[in-house]
N, C-alpha and C positions, 0 to 999 in steps of 0.2 A: 169459928176461926180454924183455918187449916195452916199447917206448917210442915217444913221438912228441914233436916239438919245435915244430911249426908252429901257427899260429893257425887257428881254425876259425870260420866264420860261416855260418849258415843263415837262410833266409827262407821262410816258408810254414807253414801249419798242420800240426801233428804232425811237424815236422822237427826231431827231437832231434839234439843235437850234443854231442860229448865230445872231449876232447883226444886220446884213443886210439880210442874208438868211440862212435858215436851210440846204438846199441842193442846190448847185449851181456851175456853171463853168463859165470861161471867165469873171472874175470880174476885172475891171481896174479903177484906179483913184477913189477909193471908201473908205469910212470910217464909223466906228460905235463907239459910245461912251457909250452905255448902258451896264449894267451888265447882264450876261447870266448864266442860270442854267438849268440843266436837272436832272431828276430823273427817271431811268429806264435802263434796260439792253440794250446795244448797242445804247445808246442815246448819241451821240457825241455833244460837245459844243465848239464853238469858238467865240472869240470876234467879228469876222466879218462873218465867215461861219462855220456852224456845220460840214458839210461834203462837200468837193468840191476840184476842181483843177483849175489851170491856174489863179492865183491871182497875179496882177501886180500893182505896185505903189499905194498900199493901206495900211491902218492902222486901229488898234483898240486900245481903251484905257480902256475899262471896265473890271471888274473882271469876271472870268469864273470859274464855278464849276460844277462837275458832281458827281452823286451818282448812282452806278450800275455796273454790270458786263460788262467788255469791253466797258465802256463809257469813251471815250478819251476826254481830255480837252486841248485846246491850246489857247494861247493869241490871235492868229489870226485865226487859223483853227483847229477844233477838230481832223479831220482826212482828209488828202488830200496832194496834191503835186503841183509841178510846181509853186512855189512861188518865185517872183522876186521883188527886190526893195521895200520891205514892212517892217512894224515893228509893235510891240505890246508892251504895257506898263502896262497892268493890272495884278493883282494877278491871279494865275492859280492853281486850286486844284482839285483832284479827290480822291474818297474814295472807289472805286470799285475794286474787284479782276480783274486782267489782264487788268487794265485800265492805260492809259499812260498820263502823263502831260508834256507839253513842253511850253517854253516861246513863241515860234511861233506856233508850231504844236504839238498836242498830239502824233499823229502817221502820218507818211507820207514819202515823198521823194522829191528829186529835189528842194532844196531851195538854192537861189543864191542872194548875195548882200542884205541881210536882217538882221535885228537885233531885239533883245528882251531886254527890260529894265524893267523887272517885279520886283516888290518888294518881291514877294515870288512865288516859283513854288513847289508844293508838291503833292505827291502820297502816300497814306497811307493805303495800303491793300496788300493782298497776291499777289505776282508776278506782282506788279505794279511798273513802273519805271518813273523817272522824269529827264528832261534835260533842260539846259538853253536855248537851241535852239529847240530841239525836244525830246519828251519822248521816242519814239522808232523809229528807222529808218528801215523800211521794205525793206530790200535789196533782195527780192525774185528774181527780175530780175537783169541783169547785168548793166543796163544803169542808175542806181540811183546815185545821187550825192548831196553832201552838199558843197557849194563853197562860200568863202568870206562872212561868216556870223559871228556875234558876239552876246554875251549876257553880261550883267553887272554882273561880278563875285564878286564885292564888297558886294552885298546884300546877297549872299549865297556862301561863299568861297569854300565849298566842292562840289558844284554842277558842274557836267561835262556838256559839250556841248550836248552830246547825252546820254540819259538815258540808252538805251539798243539797241541791234541789234537782229532782227529776221532773221532766215535763214542765220546763220553765215558762211555757206559754200560758200557764194558768196562774191565778193569784195564789200567793203563799199564806196570807193571813197570819202573820207572826206578830203577837202583841205581848209586850212586857215579858219577854223571854230573854234573859240576860245572864252574864257572869257576875258574881258577887265575891267579895272578900270574906275571909273568916271573921 
């Protein structure tokens, strides 16, 4: 088990930040509790991982925020995929154009058996989207899926599970990914 408890803040373009790692893959049985913030274009922030894939049996509880063009924010991972049996509970916000905010992932794919219980998920800029599970689901390839995930809809009743879809000419494969009540 790996864990981290400190706050993390980065400034600069492409400066990804996460509670455990800024950029990483194959993370299992790990957690982070600190608050994460980035300021810069393409600077992703996640409660556990800023940019990464293959996250299993892990969680994050800190607040996550980004400011910058295409700077994605996620309760667990800012931008990434292949997330299984994991959760996030911190506030998530982004204020950059074309930046995505999600309870679990700001942008990404392939999320299974995971949940988000965030007090707030927000994206407040031009062409930015927000979702209870994922801010944008990048379905450029045909193998992407969201399966058996949920988020707490009581805290933001109008929030949808998926904020937006990129490359909408491909199938999205969203199954049993819904908002639930406390």
